[in-house]
C-alpha positions, 0 to 999 in steps of 0.5 A, spaced: 500 500 500 505 504 501 508 504 495 502 507 491 502 513 495 507 519 494 514 519 498 513 523 504 517 529 504 516 531 512 517 525 516 518 530 523 512 527 526 514 520 525 521 521 527 519 524 534 514 519 535 519 514 535 524 518 539 529 519 533 533 526 533 529 531 529 532 538 527 525 542 529 520 540 534 514 537 530 507 541 531 500 539 529 493 541 533 487 537 535 481 539 531 485 543 527 480 542 521 474 545 524 470 551 526 475 556 527 477 556 520 472 560 515 473 555 509 471 550 514 464 554 515 463 555 508 463 547 507 459 546 513 454 551 511 452 547 505 452 540 508 450 536 514 456 534 519 456 527 518 455 527 511 461 531 510 464 525 514 461 520 510 463 523 503 470 522 502 471 528 497 469 532 503 472 529 508 479 530 504 478 537 502 477 539 510 482 535 512 487 539 507 484 546 509 489 547 515 495 544 511 494 549 506 493 555 511 499 553 516 506 550 516 503 544 520 507 537 521 501 533 520 494 532 517 489 528 521 483 525 518 476 529 518 472 524 522 468 523 529 469 519 534 462 517 534 462 514 528 463 507 532 456 508 536 453 509 529 456 503 526 453 499 532 446 501 530 445 507 534 443 514 531 448 520 532 446 527 530 450 533 530 445 539 533 447 546 532 449 549 539 448 543 542 453 538 539 453 530 539 446 527 541 444 520 541 437 520 542 436 513 544 441 512 549 443 505 552 439 505 559 439 498 562 444 492 560 438 489 556 439 495 551 445 492 549 441 487 545 439 493 541 446 494 538 448 491 531 454 486 532 459 484 530 461 490 526 464 489 519 468 495 519 469 495 512 462 495 510 460 500 516 466 505 516 468 504 509 467 511 508 473 513 513 478 508 509 476 511 503 477 518 505 484 516 508 486 513 502 484 519 498 487 524 503 494 521 502 494 521 495 492 529 495 497 530 501 502 528 495 507 527 501 507 534 504 506 531 511 504 524 514 496 523 515 494 521 522 488 516 523 484 516 530 478 513 534 475 514 541 477 509 546 472 505 549 470 508 556 469 515 552 465 512 547 461 508 552 460 515 556 456 518 550 452 511 548 449 511 555 449 519 557 446 520 550 451 526 549 456 530 552 455 530 560 458 534 566 458 528 570 458 522 566 454 520 572 449 515 568 455 512 565 459 511 571 453 508 575 453 502 570 460 501 572 458 501 579 451 497 578 452 493 572 460 492 572 459 485 568 455 488 563 460 494 563 465 490 561 461 486 556 460 493 553 467 495 553 469 489 550 464 490 544 467 497 543 474 495 543 473 489 538 470 495 533 476 500 535 481 494 534 478 493 527 477 500 525 484 502 527 488 496 523 483 498 517 485 505 517 493 503 517 491 499 511 488 505 508 494 509 509 494 512 516 501 513 518 500 514 525 494 512 530 491 516 536 486 514 541 482 519 544 480 517 551 477 524 552 473 522 558 478 520 563 477 526 567 471 523 570 474 517 573 479 516 579 485 511 579 481 505 581 475 505 576 480 507 570 485 501 572 479 497 572 475 499 566 478 504 562 486 501 562 485 494 560 481 496 553 487 501 552 492 496 553 488 491 549 487 496 543 495 497 542 497 490 543 492 488 538 492 493 533 500 493 533 499 485 532 494 486 526 498 492 523 504 487 523 500 481 520 499 485 514 506 488 513 503 495 514 510 497 516 511 501 523 505 505 525 506 509 531 500 509 536 498 515 541 494 515 547 491 521 549 487 520 556 484 527 558 484 528 565 488 522 567 494 525 571 493 520 576 495 514 571 501 517 567 505 511 569 500 506 567 499 510 560 506 510 559 506 502 560 500 501 556 504 499 549 503 506 545 509 510 542 506 517 544 503 519 550 499 526 550 498 530 556 493 535 557 494 542 560 493 541 567 499 536 567 506 540 568 511 537 562 516 536 568 512 532 572 510 528 565 517 527 564 519 524 571 513 519 570 516 516 564 523 517 566 527 510 563 521 509 558 521 509 551 516 514 550 514 520 546 510 526 550 505 530 546 502 536 548 500 541 552 499 548 551 492 551 554 487 552 548 485 558 552 492 560 551 491 562 544 486 567 546 493 571 548 496 576 544 501 573 539 507 575 542 505 572 549 503 566 545 511 566 543 513 567 550 509 561 553 511 556 547 518 557 549 517 556 556 513 549 554 518 547 549 524 548 554 520 544 559 518 538 555 525 538 551 526 538 544 527 530 543 521 525 544 516 531 543 511 533 539 508 540 540 500 540 540 495 543 545 492 540 551 485 539 548 482 541 541 482 548 539 476 552 540 471 554 535 472 562 536 479 562 535 482 567 530 486 563 525 492 568 526 493 566 533 493 558 531 498 560 526 502 564 531 502 558 536 505 553 530 510 558 528 512 559 535 514 552 536 518 552 529 522 558 532 524 554 538 
């Protein structure tokens, strides 16, 4: 498959992910293809959100928008973590001003029977793989392409809550009241995520990121009991699947937002890169992974981009000094906000490259 794609001109991200020396720190931004860009809003005004995800030409166009505008070191395929609940037969709507809504959430363990399993990812999520292959071709080797998935606990949260939540109390109630059914659901999601990520690699993704966006709602005990085993299982099985298909060395990143309590466990969970959010001091993160072969990614506060460009420059300098330039990928500590000025994103990217 790799021979069918144009040669990669900028491999900074992949070298940094493997801990190899780089001549400058690579940088990309979570949600870099999104609502803060006027060109995205232009496309979105004509198409439903999930129509864009499900139309490879549109997904590729939006993936490329920030690459055409900024000096980024990676593209990330335009998609959404909630395509997996959709593949399992759940309805997911993107409502303006609200965000994702699942109008028929899982309310009791009996509802697990309503899920459509097993999932044939090629049939149900083939549009993502087509978008990845098309985007790789359109990128013409400029930068690597990142594929991604939500992690099982985060997806379980949406499937039970029916959307975003400030407490995740319904999903957490399952962990306490229905521990075995929770494990069954997490295993079912894990199996889909594994197949999904392997197929993304086969389609041309050059790095795979797993988003455990709702880790902050769990404490150390629940995280170790329910979330971490799935995270470990995904890295082990995906790497084995990638190897079995001779797809080359595809680094993997785990980003567990709010999991400051589990840095050591995450560093040992089989991933090449560990993303950290803005609440973690990079020095503390480096100490947590001391002696381990793992790259760190992060962790500029997304709100820091509201600062004037000269202040962004100063704060980026401090961030890079704390992380060090080896085994490091610069990023925000979570996704960029929809009202951010594109020129402030550009100031962040240029500040990283000037270090």
